[in-house]
N, C-alpha and C positions, 0 to 999 in steps of 0.2 A: 504494500500500500504506500502511495506517495501523494504529496499535496504540493500545490504551487506555493503556499505560504500558510502560516498559522497566526492567530492573534495572541499567542502565548502558550506556555506549557500546559495550562489547564484546558486548552482547546486543540490538542494534538490530533492528527489524522486518525490514530488508532481508536479514538473515542467514537468514530462513526461506524466501526465494525466490531464493537464489543458486546452487542446484543442488548444494550441498555439505552433507553430513551432519556435517561436522567443525565447522560453525558453527551458531548457533542464536539464535532470538529467545527472550527470557525476560521475563516481565512483572515488575512490582514485587512484592516479597515481601509475603505475608500479605494480599493484596487479592483479594477476590472480589466481583463477577465480573470477568473480564478478557477482552479480545477482540483479534483481528487480522483485518483484511480486505484483499483484493486487488482492484484495479481492472482489469478485463479490457479497458478502453479503448473499449468500446462494447457495444451489445446483442449477446449471445452465447448460444449453446446449450451448457449445461454437461451433460456426460454422466457424469463421475465426479470424485471428490475423493480425494486420497491424502495422509494426514497421517503424518509420521514424528516421533514424540514422543521427547523426552529423558526422563530419569528423573522429572523434575518434570512429569508429564503431567496431563491432566484426567480425573477420575473421572466427572464429569457435564459434558456439553457439548452444544451444538447446532451444526449447520451451517446457515447461513441465506443466502438470496439477496435481492438488492435491485436496483432499477433507478435509485435516487436516493441510496443510502447513508443514507437516513433511515428508510424503512419496510422492515422485514425480515420475510421469510417463512421459517419453519423447514422444512427438507426432511429433516432427520435429527436424532435426539437419542438419547442414551444416558446411563445412570446407572451403567454397569459398566465404564467405560474403565480399562484397566490398562497403558497405554503401548504401546511397540512401533510397528508400522505398521498404520494403519487404512486399508485400500483400499476405498473406499465407492463402489458403483455407484449414485450418486444424481445428480439433476440437475434442470434446468429452464432457462427463459429468464431471463437476468439480465445486468447489467453488473458487479455487485459480489458477491463471495462472502466470507462471514465465518465464522470459528470463534469461538464465544462460550462460554467456560468458566465454570461456576458452582460446581463443587466440585473442589478440587485432590486429586491422589492422595496428597500428603504434607501432610495438613491439620494434623498435630501439630508441624510444623517450619516454620521461617521460609523458605519457598520460594514462588515464584510458579508460573506456567505456562511451559512451555518446549517450543518446536517447532523441530526441526532443519530440516524441510522441509514446505512447504505448497504442494501441487501441484494444479492444476485442469486438467481435460481437457475437450475439446469442440471446437466450431467457433466461430470469431469472426464477428462481424457479423450473426449470426442468419440468414445467407443459406441459403435452402432450395430455390432454383430449380435443378433438375437440368439438365445439358447436353441439347442436342438429340440425337436418335437418330442414331448413325452410319449412313451409307447407302452403297450401291453396293459392298458387300462382294464381292470376287472372289478366287478361288484360281488359282494358276498354279505352274509349275515343280514339279509333283507328282512325287515319287520314292517308292520303297518305304518310305522312312523320314523324308521331309520334305515340306513344302509351304509356299509363299509366299502370304500373305494381304495384300490391299491394300483400302483403303476411303476414303471421303470424310470429311474432318474434321467433327467436331461443333463447335457453337458454344456459348458459355456466358457469362453476364454477369460472372463472376469469373475465367474461364479454365479450359480443360480441362488437366489435368495428367497424365492417364494413360488408356490404353485397356486394359480387361481382356478377354482372349480366352478363350472357353469352348468346350468340346466337350460338347454335350448336358448342360449343367448343371454341369459340373466345370471349375473354373478351371485353365487351362493355363499362362498367363503374362500379364504386364502389360508394356506398352511405352509410350513417350512419344510416338512418331510415329504415322503412319498406314499403316504396313506392318510386317510381321513374318514372318520365316522360322522355321517351327516344325520342330524336329528331334526325333529320338527316337521317331518314330511307328512303329507296328507294321505290317509289310508285310501286304498283302491284307486290309485292314480298312476298314470304313466309319466316317467321322467326320461330325459335324454341327457346324461351327464358326460362332460368332457373336461379336459385339463389343459391349461396354458402355463408354460414356465416363464418366469420373470427374473432378469439378472440384476446385478447391483447398479447398472447404469440405467435401469428402467426399460430395457428392451424386452419385448414380449415375443415368445415363440409362436409358431403355428399351432393350431389346436390338435390334441390327440384324437384318436378315433372316438366315436360316441358309443357309450355303453347304455343299453336300454334297461331300465329298472321299472318294474310294476310292483307297487306296494300292495300287499294283500289287505282285505278288510280288517277292521279292528278285531273282529271275532267272527267265527263261522255263523252265518245268519241266513238260513234258508227261507225266512219268513218275509214276504213282501208287504209293503204298506197296504192299508185298506184302500178301496177305490174312492176317489174324490166324489162328493155328493153334491146335488143341487146345482149342477152346471147351468148357467143362464147367461144370456146376453144382456149387458147393462147399458150399452150404448152402441149405436151404429152411425157411420158416416158413409159418404159415397165410396170410400176406398178402405174402410177399416171396420172392425168389430171388436168391441171390448167385452171380455168375458170375466165372470167371477164364479167361484165354487167354494164349497165347504172343505176345510182342511182334512187331509187324510191322517190316519194314526199309524204308528209303527212301533215295534217292540224296542227298537234302538233310537230311531229318529228319522223323520222325513227330511231329505235334503232339498228336493225341488220337484217341479212338475214339467211335463212335456204336453204341448197342445198339438192335436192332430186334426187334419181335415182330409177327408177321402183317403185315409190310410197313410198320409205323409205328414211328417213333423213340420209344423209351420210356426212354432214359437216355443219359448221356454220361460220359466219364471221361478223365482225362489219365494214368492208370495202366493196368495190365492186369487190373483188377478193377472190378466195379460191382455194386451192390445195387439191384434193381428193386422198388419198394414199391407199395402200393396195389392188389395183386392180389386176386382172388377166391379164397377158401379151397377146397381140395379140387378144384383145376382144373388141367388140363394147359395149359402155355404153351410155345410154340416160340420160340427165340431165335437170332439171328445177330449178328455184330459186324463193323463195317467201320472201317478206319483212314483218317485224313486227314492231309495234309501242309500245309506252310506256304503252298503255292499253291492250296490248296483241292481238290486231287485226292483222289478217294475210291477206296479199294481195292475189290477184289472182296470178297464176303462170306466170312466164316469158315464152317467147318462148322456145320450146323444141329443144335441139340439140343432136346429136349423135357424140361421139368421139371414136376413136379406139386407144387402147394402142399399143405400139410398141412391137417388139419381144425382148427377152433377159430378164434381171432382174436388178432391182434397188438395192441399198444397203438395203433399207427397201422394201421387196418384197411383195408377195401376202399374204393377210390375209384370213384364213379359220376358220370357226367356228368348234370347237371340240365338245362342248356340251353346254347346258343351265342349269341354276339352279334357283330354287325359293328361295334360301337362299343367303348368302354372302360368296363366296369363299375367304378366308383370307390367312392363311398360305398354302404354296404349295411346295412340293419337290418331287424329282423323286426317284423311286426304281431302283435297279440294272437291272431289266428287261425292263426298258424304260417306264413303266407306271408311273403315278403320284398319290400321295395322296394329298388331300386338306382338310382343316378344314372348316366346315360350322359354321360360327360364332354364329348364333342365334339358330340353332337346336342342336348344340354341338356334331354333328356327324363328323366322318372322312369318306371320300368317295374316292374310288380308281377309276381312269378313265384311259382308254387306249388311245393311240394316235388316234385311230379310233372313240373314243367317247363313248365306252361302260362303263357304270358306275355301281359300286357296293358299297353299304354301308358296311364298315368293322366294325363299332361299334360306340358307344356313349361314350364320355369321361366323367367320373364321377365328380360330385361336381363342375360343371361349372355353373356360374351365369351371366346373363346379367346385365346391369346397366341402362336400359332404355335409352341407348345412344350407345357408341361404345365399351363397354366391352363384354366379352364372350370368345369363343374359338378362339384364335388368332394365334400366330406363330407356325410353324411346321418345324422340321428338321429331316431328316432320318440320323441315325448314320452313320458316315464315315466307320464304321466297321459292317454295317448292315448284311452282309452275315454270320457273325459269332455270333453277339450279338442280332440282331433283335429288337433293341431299336428305338422307335420314341420319339423325344424330343418335348415337347409342352409347350407353354406359354398360360395361361388362367386366367380369372377372376373367383374367387370363391365368396361365399357369404360374406367373410370377407376380402379378399385381392386379389392381383395378385400373381401368383406363377408359378414356372417352375417344370414340372414333366416329367417322362419318362415312356412309356408304351410299353410292348412287342407286336410286331405284327408278329404273326406266324399262318400259315395255313389259311391265309385269314381273320383273326379275331384279335381283340384286346384282350390282356390278362392281365398279371400282371402289376400293376402301382407302381412306386416309386415316392414319393414327394421329390424333390431335394432342393427347395428353396421356402420359404414362407415369408410373411411380407412385400411385396411390396404394398404400399398404392394404393387402387383402388378409382375411382370416375366415374362419368357419362362419361366423356371424359378424354383424356390424359393418357391412360393406356399403350401406347406404344405397344410392343408385338412381334416385329420381332426377330427371332432367326437366327444365322448363325454360323456354325463351321468354325474355322480358320485353316490355314495350320499347326498351332502348335498343332492341336488336341483339342483345348479348345473351349468351347461353349460361344458365345457372345450373349448378349440380350440387345435390345434397350428398355429402360423404360421411360415412360412419367412422367411428374412432378406431376400427380395426382391432377391437378388444383391448385397447390400451388407452385408458382415459387421459393419461398425461399428454397424449398427442393433441387432444382437443385444445389445449392451452399453448401448444408449441407452434409459433408462427413459421417455423422451418419445416413443418409437416403439413400436408394437405388433408390429413385425416381429422374428423370431428369438425368439419368446416362446411360452409356453403362457398363454392368456388364460382367465379365469374370469368368467362372466356369470350374472346371475340369468336365469331363463327369459323375462322380459319385456325383456331387453337392458340393464338397468341394472347399475351396478357394485355388487357385494356389499360391505356395510359392513365385513366382516372380511377383505377382501383384504389382502395383505402391504404394498402401497404405496397408502396412502389416496387414494381418488379415481381409481385406475387399474385397468384390467382385468387387469393383469399378475399372474400367479401364479408363474411362474419365467421365467428369461431366460438368455441366452448359448447359444441353440440355433441350428443352421444351417438344417435343413429337416426338419420333423417330419411324418411320415405314419403313425405308430403311437402310439395311446393306449389304455390299458385299465386298469381298476381290479381289484385282486385281492380275495379274500374278506375281507381285513382292512381294506378300504377305501383301500389305498395305490395311488397312480397310478404306472404304469410307462409309459415313453416310449421309442420307437425313432426315431432320426434318421439321415439320410444324411450321411456324411462327404464331403469333397471328393475327395481322391486317396489318402488313407492309411487311415483307419479310420471305420467306422460305430460308433454307440453304442447301448447299451441302458442307460437310466437309471431309477433309482428317484427319483421327483420329490419334492423337499421344498419346502414353501411358502416363497416368497421366494428360492429357491436360484439360484445362478449356475453355469451349466454350461460356461463358459469360451470358447465360440466368439466371435471368430475367433482368439484367442490360443492356444487349446488345441483340438486335434482328436483325440478319443479320449484317448490318453496321449502324443500327439506335440505338441511345441511347448512353450509356456510353461505347462506343467501343474503346476509346483511351487507355483504361487500358492495359498496356503491358502484363498483366497476361492472357489476353483473346486471344485465337487463332482465327484468322480471317477465315471466310468461303472462300472456293474456288470459289463458285458461289452463287448468290442469285436470287430469283425471287419474283415478286409481289405475295402475297398469292392468289390473284384472278386468276393468270395465272397458278398456279400449286397446292399447298397443296399436297406434295408427299405422295403417299400411298405405294410405294415399289421401290426398286433399284436392278438392275441386271447389270452384266458386262459380255460381250462376245467379244472376240478378242480385249481386252483392249479398249472397247467402253462402255461408261456408258449409261444406259437406265433408265429413271425415269418415273414411272407411276403417273399421276396427277389426283387428285380427283376433286377439284373445277375447275381446268383448263381444264379438260376433254381432255387431250392430252398425248402423249408420247414424252418426250424429249430424244434426242440422242446427245451425245457429245463424241468425241475421247479424251482419256487420252494422254496428252503430257507432259512428265516430271511429275511435281507436280501440274499441273493444267489441264485444258481441253480446247478444242477449243470451239467456240461459239455454244451454244445449238441450235438445230433445232427441231421444233415441228412437230409432225405427228398426224394424226387422230383427228384433232381439231373438236370437236362436233360430231364425227362419232359414237362413242359407248357410250357416256356419261362418267360417273366417272370411272376412271381406278384405281384399287386397287393394284394388285400384278403383277410384271413382273419377270419371271424366265427364264434364258437360258436353253434350252432343249437339250437332248442328241443328237438330229439330227442337231444341229448347229443353230437352230432358237430360237424363244422366245415363251413362253406361257404367255398370258396376261389375267387377270381376270377383269371384270367390277364390279361395286359396286353401283348399282342403287336401291334406296329405302332401305336405311340401317341405319336409325337413331333411332330405337326404341327397339332393342333387341327381336323383335317378329319373330319367325321362319316362314319360308316359305311364306313371304309376299313381296319378292323382285323379281326383273326381271333382272337376270344377265346372263353373258356368260363367257365361257372360250374359248379364241381364240388362234390360232397358227399364228405367224408372221414369214415369211421366211426372213432370212438374207443372202444376196448374196455377 
C-alpha cells in the first residue's frame, strides 16, 4: 500500500486497510490530486471496490488498475462524489488498485482527502481453472425425509474447498467432504440430485451426473381419502367455472384435490375451491373432483355436475390446442406471414407451425449440446428486418459454452450461420437463454449464472447478466460498461424478457429456494444476486435495485414473459400457472393466476399477431434427451 502524501502519523495509509472505520488515511491539506493504492500481491481478478469516505471525501475521483504500478487504466470515474460509502461493482485483471482524487469535497477549506476504508474484492492469483467434475454420485439410506449422497472427489490445481449439492437447479446445501446426508425432504417425492465442486478461487466445476431419488411415504398407507362431497358450481363466466366441494377425510391427511372434466385433469387445488379457465363460451362442461393423500392414494370421484359457461368473452378467453410435441418447445417467435418458428431444445431442430397446427421441420442447428439438464437449443428471435435480411437469432449451449448465433432462413430451410458471441459459461442448469430485440434495434439476452452466483456480480463475466448486442454481434458504443456486452447484472437465471409500449425492459428470473423476481430493468443496474434473492438476504444495500414483484418459487419459477396491451403474462414452471398483471406506472396490479394445474409446467408465452397468446408447456424436460417429452402449444384468446 502506498499514498501520495499523509496529513501526519495519525493518518497513515495503513489506516485505510485495517478493517476499522474508526481510523482513516488523510492526504496532505490543500493538495490536488492525491492518491492511495493497494498491492494485491500478484495478478488478481478484481470484481468490486468499496470505499468508505470520511467527511473530507473526493468530489471527483477515479478508480484505476495496474499490473506494474506505473501504467494505470481507469475503470471508474465520477464528478459527483458526496462521501459516505461507494460500493462499486467494477473490476478487471490487475495487481494494483488505486483511488486517484482530483477535486476535494471541501475545496474552500484546508483539508485533504480522507478514506476510512479501502476494500477490494475478487480472486487472487488470477486463477481461473475450475475443478474436475465430481463422479460416481450415488444415493443410499433413503427414508421418507432423508437421503445419503456419496461421490468421488474432484481435483483442482489450487484445491477444492466445497461441494454444492443441487436438486434440479436449486441449491440444497454445501459441504466440504465427499458425502452428505440430506434431511428435511418431502415424503413420496421425486428428486434429481447432482454435485458441483468449488475451488479456493471461486471457480465452479461442471455438474456431476444426476442421481434420481424417490422418497417413500411416511408410512405404509393403503387407505385412500374419502370422496369429496357436495360438488357444485358457485360461479360461471363466458370462459370459466368456479367450483366448490366439501373436504375429504383421510387417516393421515389430505394433501390436495384434482379437478377432472371428461376424464382429463383440468385443475388442481390445495383448498376446497378451484376456478377452471380457458373454456369455450356458451358450452356445457361436466366436472368431478378427487382427493389425494401424502402416499399418493387417490379417492373415489365426487358427485358429477354439469355447468354451462355464459355467452361473451372473459379477459382470458378460450384456450385451443394448436399442436403437440414430443420435445421441449423453448424459444418461439413469429414470421411476417403469421406462422411461428420454435426451437426444440433437446432435438436441436427448428420447427415452423401455422396457426392451424401444420408443422414442418426447417432444419437442425449445428454444434448444439445438451447438459443432461436444461441446456440445449434455447432462445429464438426473428430479425426485426427479416423481410430483407432473413436472419434468425439463436441462443444455444455448445459442447464448450453458451453462445449466440444467427442463421439465414430462406426458402423454407436453414442456411448460413454466423457465430456472434461465445464464452458464456455453461452448466447443467442456469444457462438462461431468452432473447429479445428492443425498440432500439439491439439484441438483448438473458444469461444465467452458470451455477456460480459470484459470476453475477463479476463484470468480467457474462454470466448472471442481461447482455446487449448490436445485430452483427459487436458491443454497442452506448452500453453502460464501455467495451462490455453487459446491460444489467446481479441476476440468477433469466428466462423472461419483454419490452412494454414505453420501450422499458421487464425481466423475470428464477429464485433458488425462496423467491422469484419480476424486475423493471435499468441500464447498468445491479439486481443483487447472490447476496439478495427477491427481498430475502442482504437486500438493504442501496446499490441493489428492488424487484417489482416476487413470488414463492413453489408458486411460479418463471419460464417466459410476454406483454400484450400493457399487461404482463408470466408462464410458470413449478407453479404450473399463468400469471396476469396490468402494468400501472412503474409497477403492476396484483397478479392473478390462471390454468393452475391444467396443463402442467408452462415454459414460453408469446403475444401472437391475432391479439392472443401462444403458450408452450414443458412436461418431462430435465435430461436433454430428445423426443421423450409430452408437450403442447396452445392458443389463448385475449378479449
